[in-house]
Structures are given as C-alpha cells and as structure tokens.
PDB file of N, CA, C and O in Angstrom:
ATOM      1  N   MET A   1      27.346 -30.886  32.452  1.00  0.00           N
ATOM      2  CA  MET A   1      28.561 -31.526  31.015  1.00  0.00           C
ATOM      3  C   MET A   1      27.831 -31.417  30.066  1.00  0.00           C
ATOM      4  O   MET A   1      26.797 -32.083  30.086  1.00  0.00           O
ATOM      5  N   ASN A   2      28.072 -30.656  29.056  1.00  0.00           N
ATOM      6  CA  ASN A   2      27.367 -31.482  27.791  1.00  0.00           C
ATOM      7  C   ASN A   2      28.914 -31.657  26.540  1.00  0.00           C
ATOM      8  O   ASN A   2      29.577 -30.829  25.915  1.00  0.00           O
ATOM      9  N   ASN A   3      28.943 -32.811  26.629  1.00  0.00           N
ATOM     10  CA  ASN A   3      29.993 -33.582  25.216  1.00  0.00           C
ATOM     11  C   ASN A   3      29.315 -33.406  23.906  1.00  0.00           C
ATOM     12  O   ASN A   3      29.974 -34.005  23.056  1.00  0.00           O
ATOM     13  N   GLN A   4      28.565 -32.995  23.537  1.00  0.00           N
ATOM     14  CA  GLN A   4      28.004 -33.070  22.362  1.00  0.00           C
ATOM     15  C   GLN A   4      28.614 -31.755  21.883  1.00  0.00           C
ATOM     16  O   GLN A   4      28.780 -30.713  22.517  1.00  0.00           O
ATOM     17  N   PRO A   5      28.917 -32.057  20.579  1.00  0.00           N
ATOM     18  CA  PRO A   5      29.796 -31.094  19.363  1.00  0.00           C
ATOM     19  C   PRO A   5      28.764 -29.540  19.349  1.00  0.00           C
ATOM     20  O   PRO A   5      27.541 -29.603  19.224  1.00  0.00           O
ATOM     21  N   ARG A   6      29.361 -28.490  19.469  1.00  0.00           N
ATOM     22  CA  ARG A   6      28.687 -27.635  19.255  1.00  0.00           C
ATOM     23  C   ARG A   6      28.813 -27.352  17.621  1.00  0.00           C
ATOM     24  O   ARG A   6      29.810 -27.354  16.899  1.00  0.00           O
ATOM     25  N   ILE A   7      27.705 -27.158  17.383  1.00  0.00           N
ATOM     26  CA  ILE A   7      27.822 -26.778  16.063  1.00  0.00           C
ATOM     27  C   ILE A   7      27.916 -25.235  15.516  1.00  0.00           C
ATOM     28  O   ILE A   7      26.856 -24.626  15.373  1.00  0.00           O
ATOM     29  N   PRO A   8      29.062 -24.633  15.229  1.00  0.00           N
ATOM     30  CA  PRO A   8      29.119 -23.326  14.697  1.00  0.00           C
ATOM     31  C   PRO A   8      28.547 -22.671  14.216  1.00  0.00           C
ATOM     32  O   PRO A   8      27.893 -23.167  13.299  1.00  0.00           O
ATOM     33  N   ASP A   9      28.360 -21.071  14.467  1.00  0.00           N
ATOM     34  CA  ASP A   9      27.405 -20.293  13.544  1.00  0.00           C
ATOM     35  C   ASP A   9      27.592 -19.919  12.265  1.00  0.00           C
ATOM     36  O   ASP A   9      28.767 -20.194  12.022  1.00  0.00           O
ATOM     37  N   PRO A  10      27.013 -19.371  11.162  1.00  0.00           N
ATOM     38  CA  PRO A  10      27.648 -19.733   9.927  1.00  0.00           C
ATOM     39  C   PRO A  10      28.385 -18.558   9.695  1.00  0.00           C
ATOM     40  O   PRO A  10      28.985 -18.634   8.623  1.00  0.00           O
ATOM     41  N   GLU A  11      28.571 -17.477  10.308  1.00  0.00           N
ATOM     42  CA  GLU A  11      29.934 -17.198  10.217  1.00  0.00           C
ATOM     43  C   GLU A  11      31.342 -17.804  10.268  1.00  0.00           C
ATOM     44  O   GLU A  11      32.290 -17.612   9.507  1.00  0.00           O
ATOM     45  N   THR A  12      31.213 -18.790  11.642  1.00  0.00           N
ATOM     46  CA  THR A  12      32.513 -19.505  11.484  1.00  0.00           C
ATOM     47  C   THR A  12      32.602 -20.485  10.724  1.00  0.00           C
ATOM     48  O   THR A  12      33.679 -20.893  10.289  1.00  0.00           O
ATOM     49  N   ALA A  13      31.459 -21.004  10.458  1.00  0.00           N
ATOM     50  CA  ALA A  13      31.444 -22.364   9.313  1.00  0.00           C
ATOM     51  C   ALA A  13      32.127 -21.599   7.977  1.00  0.00           C
ATOM     52  O   ALA A  13      33.136 -22.067   7.450  1.00  0.00           O
ATOM     53  N   GLN A  14      31.645 -20.693   7.610  1.00  0.00           N
ATOM     54  CA  GLN A  14      32.001 -20.083   6.564  1.00  0.00           C
ATOM     55  C   GLN A  14      33.581 -20.042   6.380  1.00  0.00           C
ATOM     56  O   GLN A  14      34.200 -20.540   5.439  1.00  0.00           O
ATOM     57  N   ARG A  15      34.129 -19.327   7.497  1.00  0.00           N
ATOM     58  CA  ARG A  15      35.177 -19.078   7.369  1.00  0.00           C
ATOM     59  C   ARG A  15      36.395 -20.286   7.621  1.00  0.00           C
ATOM     60  O   ARG A  15      37.551 -20.240   7.200  1.00  0.00           O
ATOM     61  N   LEU A  16      35.857 -21.204   8.311  1.00  0.00           N
ATOM     62  CA  LEU A  16      36.274 -22.584   8.349  1.00  0.00           C
ATOM     63  C   LEU A  16      36.681 -23.105   7.062  1.00  0.00           C
ATOM     64  O   LEU A  16      37.781 -23.309   6.547  1.00  0.00           O
ATOM     65  N   LEU A  17      35.162 -23.304   6.589  1.00  0.00           N
ATOM     66  CA  LEU A  17      34.943 -23.954   5.227  1.00  0.00           C
ATOM     67  C   LEU A  17      36.272 -22.847   4.357  1.00  0.00           C
ATOM     68  O   LEU A  17      37.319 -23.417   4.051  1.00  0.00           O
ATOM     69  N   ALA A  18      36.148 -21.556   4.072  1.00  0.00           N
ATOM     70  CA  ALA A  18      37.319 -20.839   3.530  1.00  0.00           C
ATOM     71  C   ALA A  18      38.919 -21.403   3.476  1.00  0.00           C
ATOM     72  O   ALA A  18      39.798 -21.546   2.626  1.00  0.00           O
ATOM     73  N   ASN A  19      38.758 -21.596   4.711  1.00  0.00           N
ATOM     74  CA  ASN A  19      40.719 -21.824   5.628  1.00  0.00           C
ATOM     75  C   ASN A  19      40.906 -23.495   4.874  1.00  0.00           C
ATOM     76  O   ASN A  19      41.989 -24.018   4.611  1.00  0.00           O
ATOM     77  N   LEU A  20      39.861 -23.957   4.694  1.00  0.00           N
ATOM     78  CA  LEU A  20      40.161 -25.688   4.362  1.00  0.00           C
ATOM     79  C   LEU A  20      40.310 -25.875   3.064  1.00  0.00           C
ATOM     80  O   LEU A  20      41.156 -26.582   2.516  1.00  0.00           O
ATOM     81  N   ARG A  21      39.294 -25.091   2.465  1.00  0.00           N
ATOM     82  CA  ARG A  21      39.749 -25.065   1.016  1.00  0.00           C
ATOM     83  C   ARG A  21      40.674 -24.650   0.339  1.00  0.00           C
ATOM     84  O   ARG A  21      40.963 -25.149  -0.748  1.00  0.00           O
ATOM     85  N   GLN A  22      41.582 -23.209   1.110  1.00  0.00           N
ATOM     86  CA  GLN A  22      43.194 -23.007   0.975  1.00  0.00           C
ATOM     87  C   GLN A  22      43.712 -23.887   1.130  1.00  0.00           C
ATOM     88  O   GLN A  22      44.301 -24.415   0.186  1.00  0.00           O
ATOM     89  N   THR A  23      43.726 -24.476   2.477  1.00  0.00           N
ATOM     90  CA  THR A  23      44.515 -26.116   2.693  1.00  0.00           C
ATOM     91  C   THR A  23      44.393 -26.798   1.483  1.00  0.00           C
ATOM     92  O   THR A  23      45.367 -26.837   0.731  1.00  0.00           O
ATOM     93  N   HIS A  24      43.382 -27.321   1.193  1.00  0.00           N
ATOM     94  CA  HIS A  24      43.523 -28.168   0.206  1.00  0.00           C
ATOM     95  C   HIS A  24      44.259 -27.665  -1.129  1.00  0.00           C
ATOM     96  O   HIS A  24      45.146 -28.318  -1.677  1.00  0.00           O
ATOM     97  N   LEU A  25      43.771 -26.387  -1.601  1.00  0.00           N
ATOM     98  CA  LEU A  25      44.376 -25.941  -2.904  1.00  0.00           C
ATOM     99  C   LEU A  25      46.155 -25.518  -2.791  1.00  0.00           C
ATOM    100  O   LEU A  25      46.787 -25.151  -3.782  1.00  0.00           O
ATOM    101  N   GLU A  26      46.804 -25.661  -1.329  1.00  0.00           N
ATOM    102  CA  GLU A  26      48.383 -25.177  -1.232  1.00  0.00           C
ATOM    103  C   GLU A  26      48.501 -27.070  -1.154  1.00  0.00           C
ATOM    104  O   GLU A  26      49.571 -27.493  -1.592  1.00  0.00           O
ATOM    105  N   MET A  27      47.750 -27.886  -0.770  1.00  0.00           N
ATOM    106  CA  MET A  27      48.387 -29.159  -0.553  1.00  0.00           C
ATOM    107  C   MET A  27      48.010 -29.308  -1.997  1.00  0.00           C
ATOM    108  O   MET A  27      48.960 -29.997  -2.368  1.00  0.00           O
ATOM    109  N   CYS A  28      47.295 -29.136  -3.025  1.00  0.00           N
ATOM    110  CA  CYS A  28      47.244 -29.954  -4.254  1.00  0.00           C
ATOM    111  C   CYS A  28      48.690 -29.455  -4.887  1.00  0.00           C
ATOM    112  O   CYS A  28      49.443 -30.271  -5.417  1.00  0.00           O
ATOM    113  N   GLU A  29      49.015 -28.053  -4.790  1.00  0.00           N
ATOM    114  CA  GLU A  29      50.075 -27.475  -5.100  1.00  0.00           C
ATOM    115  C   GLU A  29      51.592 -28.027  -4.605  1.00  0.00           C
ATOM    116  O   GLU A  29      52.536 -28.314  -5.341  1.00  0.00           O
ATOM    117  N   PHE A  30      51.547 -28.080  -3.370  1.00  0.00           N
ATOM    118  CA  PHE A  30      52.374 -29.074  -2.564  1.00  0.00           C
ATOM    119  C   PHE A  30      52.844 -30.067  -3.314  1.00  0.00           C
ATOM    120  O   PHE A  30      53.977 -29.993  -3.789  1.00  0.00           O
ATOM    121  N   ASN A  31      51.905 -31.317  -3.561  1.00  0.00           N
ATOM    122  CA  ASN A  31      51.644 -32.207  -4.217  1.00  0.00           C
ATOM    123  C   ASN A  31      52.502 -32.433  -6.149  1.00  0.00           C
ATOM    124  O   ASN A  31      53.181 -33.270  -6.745  1.00  0.00           O
ATOM    125  N   LEU A  32      51.739 -30.793  -6.474  1.00  0.00           N
ATOM    126  CA  LEU A  32      52.217 -31.321  -7.814  1.00  0.00           C
ATOM    127  C   LEU A  32      54.096 -30.739  -7.704  1.00  0.00           C
ATOM    128  O   LEU A  32      55.007 -31.284  -8.327  1.00  0.00           O
ATOM    129  N   GLU A  33      54.219 -29.842  -6.993  1.00  0.00           N
ATOM    130  CA  GLU A  33      55.922 -29.580  -6.982  1.00  0.00           C
ATOM    131  C   GLU A  33      56.700 -30.649  -6.355  1.00  0.00           C
ATOM    132  O   GLU A  33      57.898 -30.406  -6.498  1.00  0.00           O
ATOM    133  N   LEU A  34      56.425 -32.066  -5.524  1.00  0.00           N
ATOM    134  CA  LEU A  34      56.199 -33.159  -5.024  1.00  0.00           C
ATOM    135  C   LEU A  34      56.818 -33.774  -6.162  1.00  0.00           C
ATOM    136  O   LEU A  34      58.021 -33.931  -6.374  1.00  0.00           O
ATOM    137  N   GLU A  35      55.772 -34.120  -6.909  1.00  0.00           N
ATOM    138  CA  GLU A  35      55.978 -34.695  -8.428  1.00  0.00           C
ATOM    139  C   GLU A  35      56.880 -34.710  -9.289  1.00  0.00           C
ATOM    140  O   GLU A  35      57.523 -35.672  -9.708  1.00  0.00           O
ATOM    141  N   ALA A  36      56.969 -33.022  -9.717  1.00  0.00           N
ATOM    142  CA  ALA A  36      57.807 -32.662 -10.532  1.00  0.00           C
ATOM    143  C   ALA A  36      59.335 -32.530 -10.030  1.00  0.00           C
ATOM    144  O   ALA A  36      60.185 -32.324 -10.896  1.00  0.00           O
ATOM    145  N   ILE A  37      59.706 -32.630  -8.777  1.00  0.00           N
ATOM    146  CA  ILE A  37      60.878 -33.068  -8.134  1.00  0.00           C
ATOM    147  C   ILE A  37      60.788 -34.723  -7.820  1.00  0.00           C
ATOM    148  O   ILE A  37      61.446 -35.403  -7.033  1.00  0.00           O
ATOM    149  N   THR A  38      60.571 -34.798  -8.007  1.00  0.00           N
ATOM    150  CA  THR A  38      60.633 -36.763  -7.920  1.00  0.00           C
ATOM    151  C   THR A  38      60.831 -37.187  -9.812  1.00  0.00           C
ATOM    152  O   THR A  38      61.767 -37.754 -10.376  1.00  0.00           O
ATOM    153  N   ALA A  39      59.754 -36.727 -10.281  1.00  0.00           N
ATOM    154  CA  ALA A  39      60.022 -37.058 -11.880  1.00  0.00           C
ATOM    155  C   ALA A  39      61.969 -36.113 -12.433  1.00  0.00           C
ATOM    156  O   ALA A  39      62.753 -36.591 -13.252  1.00  0.00           O
ATOM    157  N   ARG A  40      62.168 -34.834 -11.668  1.00  0.00           N
ATOM    158  CA  ARG A  40      63.556 -34.684 -12.117  1.00  0.00           C
ATOM    159  C   ARG A  40      64.646 -35.876 -11.587  1.00  0.00           C
ATOM    160  O   ARG A  40      65.420 -36.516 -12.298  1.00  0.00           O
ATOM    161  N   VAL A  41      64.423 -35.998  -9.780  1.00  0.00           N
ATOM    162  CA  VAL A  41      65.002 -37.137  -9.214  1.00  0.00           C
ATOM    163  C   VAL A  41      65.121 -38.300 -10.281  1.00  0.00           C
ATOM    164  O   VAL A  41      66.226 -38.514 -10.780  1.00  0.00           O
ATOM    165  N   GLU A  42      63.989 -39.087 -10.662  1.00  0.00           N
ATOM    166  CA  GLU A  42      64.212 -40.135 -11.337  1.00  0.00           C
ATOM    167  C   GLU A  42      64.727 -39.894 -12.549  1.00  0.00           C
ATOM    168  O   GLU A  42      65.288 -40.874 -13.039  1.00  0.00           O
ATOM    169  N   TYR A  43      64.725 -38.553 -13.444  1.00  0.00           N
ATOM    170  CA  TYR A  43      65.547 -38.772 -14.728  1.00  0.00           C
ATOM    171  C   TYR A  43      66.622 -38.351 -14.280  1.00  0.00           C
ATOM    172  O   TYR A  43      67.109 -37.816 -15.275  1.00  0.00           O
ATOM    173  N   ASP A  44      67.307 -38.226 -13.494  1.00  0.00           N
ATOM    174  CA  ASP A  44      69.109 -37.714 -12.786  1.00  0.00           C
ATOM    175  C   ASP A  44      69.305 -39.299 -12.498  1.00  0.00           C
ATOM    176  O   ASP A  44      70.310 -39.614 -13.136  1.00  0.00           O
ATOM    177  N   ILE A  45      68.874 -40.258 -11.927  1.00  0.00           N
ATOM    178  CA  ILE A  45      69.266 -41.534 -11.713  1.00  0.00           C
ATOM    179  C   ILE A  45      69.205 -41.960 -13.279  1.00  0.00           C
ATOM    180  O   ILE A  45      70.217 -41.852 -13.972  1.00  0.00           O
ATOM    181  N   GLN A  46      68.111 -42.397 -13.759  1.00  0.00           N
ATOM    182  CA  GLN A  46      68.555 -42.587 -15.027  1.00  0.00           C
ATOM    183  C   GLN A  46      69.489 -42.459 -16.062  1.00  0.00           C
ATOM    184  O   GLN A  46      69.827 -43.349 -16.842  1.00  0.00           O
ATOM    185  N   GLN A  47      70.074 -40.760 -16.008  1.00  0.00           N
ATOM    186  CA  GLN A  47      71.327 -40.285 -16.466  1.00  0.00           C
ATOM    187  C   GLN A  47      72.283 -41.300 -15.898  1.00  0.00           C
ATOM    188  O   GLN A  47      72.944 -42.087 -16.576  1.00  0.00           O
ATOM    189  N   GLN A  48      72.288 -41.228 -14.899  1.00  0.00           N
ATOM    190  CA  GLN A  48      73.718 -41.730 -14.041  1.00  0.00           C
ATOM    191  C   GLN A  48      73.362 -43.278 -14.550  1.00  0.00           C
ATOM    192  O   GLN A  48      74.495 -43.724 -14.732  1.00  0.00           O
ATOM    193  N   ARG A  49      72.725 -44.013 -14.779  1.00  0.00           N
ATOM    194  CA  ARG A  49      72.262 -45.096 -15.123  1.00  0.00           C
ATOM    195  C   ARG A  49      73.200 -45.640 -16.594  1.00  0.00           C
ATOM    196  O   ARG A  49      73.987 -46.562 -16.806  1.00  0.00           O
ATOM    197  N   ILE A  50      72.641 -44.553 -17.391  1.00  0.00           N
ATOM    198  CA  ILE A  50      73.076 -44.457 -19.091  1.00  0.00           C
ATOM    199  C   ILE A  50      74.370 -44.169 -19.072  1.00  0.00           C
ATOM    200  O   ILE A  50      75.195 -44.783 -19.750  1.00  0.00           O
ATOM    201  N   ASN A  51      74.694 -43.053 -18.163  1.00  0.00           N
ATOM    202  CA  ASN A  51      76.627 -42.919 -17.938  1.00  0.00           C
ATOM    203  C   ASN A  51      77.054 -44.134 -17.706  1.00  0.00           C
ATOM    204  O   ASN A  51      78.046 -44.552 -18.302  1.00  0.00           O
ATOM    205  N   ARG A  52      76.491 -44.771 -16.956  1.00  0.00           N
ATOM    206  CA  ARG A  52      77.800 -45.876 -16.217  1.00  0.00           C
ATOM    207  C   ARG A  52      77.467 -46.766 -17.233  1.00  0.00           C
ATOM    208  O   ARG A  52      78.505 -47.402 -17.414  1.00  0.00           O
ATOM    209  N   ALA A  53      76.613 -47.182 -18.007  1.00  0.00           N
ATOM    210  CA  ALA A  53      76.681 -47.897 -18.944  1.00  0.00           C
ATOM    211  C   ALA A  53      77.860 -47.414 -19.913  1.00  0.00           C
ATOM    212  O   ALA A  53      78.999 -47.848 -20.084  1.00  0.00           O
ATOM    213  N   ARG A  54      77.317 -46.599 -20.349  1.00  0.00           N
ATOM    214  CA  ARG A  54      78.303 -46.101 -21.505  1.00  0.00           C
ATOM    215  C   ARG A  54      79.565 -45.947 -21.093  1.00  0.00           C
ATOM    216  O   ARG A  54      80.293 -45.699 -22.055  1.00  0.00           O
ATOM    217  N   ARG A  55      80.250 -45.998 -19.871  1.00  0.00           N
ATOM    218  CA  ARG A  55      81.394 -45.847 -19.537  1.00  0.00           C
ATOM    219  C   ARG A  55      82.305 -46.974 -19.545  1.00  0.00           C
ATOM    220  O   ARG A  55      83.437 -47.217 -19.964  1.00  0.00           O
ATOM    221  N   SER A  56      80.897 -47.876 -18.595  1.00  0.00           N
ATOM    222  CA  SER A  56      81.021 -49.383 -18.569  1.00  0.00           C
ATOM    223  C   SER A  56      81.620 -50.096 -20.393  1.00  0.00           C
ATOM    224  O   SER A  56      82.523 -50.882 -20.681  1.00  0.00           O
ATOM    225  N   HIS A  57      80.641 -49.377 -21.226  1.00  0.00           N
ATOM    226  CA  HIS A  57      80.879 -50.396 -22.690  1.00  0.00           C
ATOM    227  C   HIS A  57      82.484 -49.721 -23.320  1.00  0.00           C
ATOM    228  O   HIS A  57      83.152 -50.512 -23.986  1.00  0.00           O
ATOM    229  N   LEU A  58      83.029 -48.366 -23.108  1.00  0.00           N
ATOM    230  CA  LEU A  58      83.734 -47.850 -23.380  1.00  0.00           C
ATOM    231  C   LEU A  58      84.875 -48.325 -22.637  1.00  0.00           C
ATOM    232  O   LEU A  58      85.916 -48.353 -23.293  1.00  0.00           O
ATOM    233  N   SER A  59      84.942 -48.673 -21.543  1.00  0.00           N
ATOM    234  CA  SER A  59      86.215 -49.706 -20.613  1.00  0.00           C
ATOM    235  C   SER A  59      86.531 -51.016 -21.639  1.00  0.00           C
ATOM    236  O   SER A  59      87.551 -51.296 -22.269  1.00  0.00           O
ATOM    237  N   LEU A  60      85.213 -51.705 -21.539  1.00  0.00           N
ATOM    238  CA  LEU A  60      85.345 -52.595 -22.311  1.00  0.00           C
ATOM    239  C   LEU A  60      85.830 -53.171 -23.665  1.00  0.00           C
ATOM    240  O   LEU A  60      86.408 -54.214 -23.972  1.00  0.00           O
ATOM    241  N   THR A  61      85.282 -51.872 -24.506  1.00  0.00           N
ATOM    242  CA  THR A  61      86.033 -51.690 -25.712  1.00  0.00           C
ATOM    243  C   THR A  61      87.546 -51.513 -25.910  1.00  0.00           C
ATOM    244  O   THR A  61      88.333 -52.073 -26.674  1.00  0.00           O
ATOM    245  N   THR A  62      87.723 -50.425 -24.853  1.00  0.00           N
ATOM    246  CA  THR A  62      89.502 -50.041 -24.723  1.00  0.00           C
ATOM    247  C   THR A  62      90.051 -51.373 -24.833  1.00  0.00           C
ATOM    248  O   THR A  62      90.628 -51.816 -25.826  1.00  0.00           O
ATOM    249  N   GLU A  63      89.768 -52.176 -23.403  1.00  0.00           N
ATOM    250  CA  GLU A  63      90.054 -53.481 -23.129  1.00  0.00           C
ATOM    251  C   GLU A  63      90.074 -54.375 -23.931  1.00  0.00           C
ATOM    252  O   GLU A  63      90.650 -55.438 -23.700  1.00  0.00           O
ATOM    253  N   SER A  64      89.555 -54.162 -24.842  1.00  0.00           N
ATOM    254  CA  SER A  64      89.010 -55.140 -26.285  1.00  0.00           C
ATOM    255  C   SER A  64      90.122 -54.799 -27.062  1.00  0.00           C
ATOM    256  O   SER A  64      90.749 -55.764 -27.498  1.00  0.00           O
ATOM    257  N   THR A  65      90.632 -53.430 -27.420  1.00  0.00           N
ATOM    258  CA  THR A  65      91.127 -53.133 -28.336  1.00  0.00           C
ATOM    259  C   THR A  65      92.962 -53.243 -27.885  1.00  0.00           C
ATOM    260  O   THR A  65      93.834 -53.465 -28.725  1.00  0.00           O
ATOM    261  N   GLU A  66      93.175 -53.074 -26.699  1.00  0.00           N
ATOM    262  CA  GLU A  66      94.038 -53.400 -26.387  1.00  0.00           C
ATOM    263  C   GLU A  66      94.466 -54.887 -26.221  1.00  0.00           C
ATOM    264  O   GLU A  66      95.663 -55.003 -26.485  1.00  0.00           O
ATOM    265  N   LEU A  67      93.887 -56.047 -25.874  1.00  0.00           N
ATOM    266  CA  LEU A  67      94.171 -57.140 -25.803  1.00  0.00           C
ATOM    267  C   LEU A  67      94.128 -57.490 -27.313  1.00  0.00           C
ATOM    268  O   LEU A  67      94.991 -58.336 -27.550  1.00  0.00           O
ATOM    269  N   SER A  68      93.642 -57.244 -28.077  1.00  0.00           N
ATOM    270  CA  SER A  68      94.001 -57.453 -30.073  1.00  0.00           C
ATOM    271  C   SER A  68      94.942 -56.999 -30.445  1.00  0.00           C
ATOM    272  O   SER A  68      95.666 -57.630 -31.215  1.00  0.00           O
ATOM    273  N   GLY A  69      95.336 -55.397 -29.907  1.00  0.00           N
ATOM    274  CA  GLY A  69      96.384 -54.756 -30.592  1.00  0.00           C
ATOM    275  C   GLY A  69      97.678 -55.094 -29.995  1.00  0.00           C
ATOM    276  O   GLY A  69      98.715 -54.625 -30.463  1.00  0.00           O
TER     277      GLY A  69
END
C-alpha cells in the first residue's frame, strides 16, 4: 500500500494546468457578471429610496397645502 501521491506525467500535468487556468478565467468572468448584477440591484434599491422620499415629500407638501388653504 502506497499512500504517497502520484506525480502525473507531463502531458497530464499540462492538461490539468490548462483546465485549472480555464476554470480560473470562468470564475473571473462569473465574478464580473455578479458584480454587475450587484451594482444593478444596488442602483434599483437607491432609486426606490429616492422615489419613496419624493412621494413622502409630495404627500407632506399636499397635506400642508390642504391644511393652510
């Protein structure tokens, strides 16, 4: 019984290295896409807050006008 890891032959090592590089590139691409999605969601949330504040301000302005008029 040999529990020592086996060193792959050069062809296998090159193939595994190429696969690792490809996986790394795919993960980088995925992370960029995820960052873009996150930015879009953050923008949408910010717009919702702005719209909510505007509606609140408009509502307060309308109530104030009705009370004084």
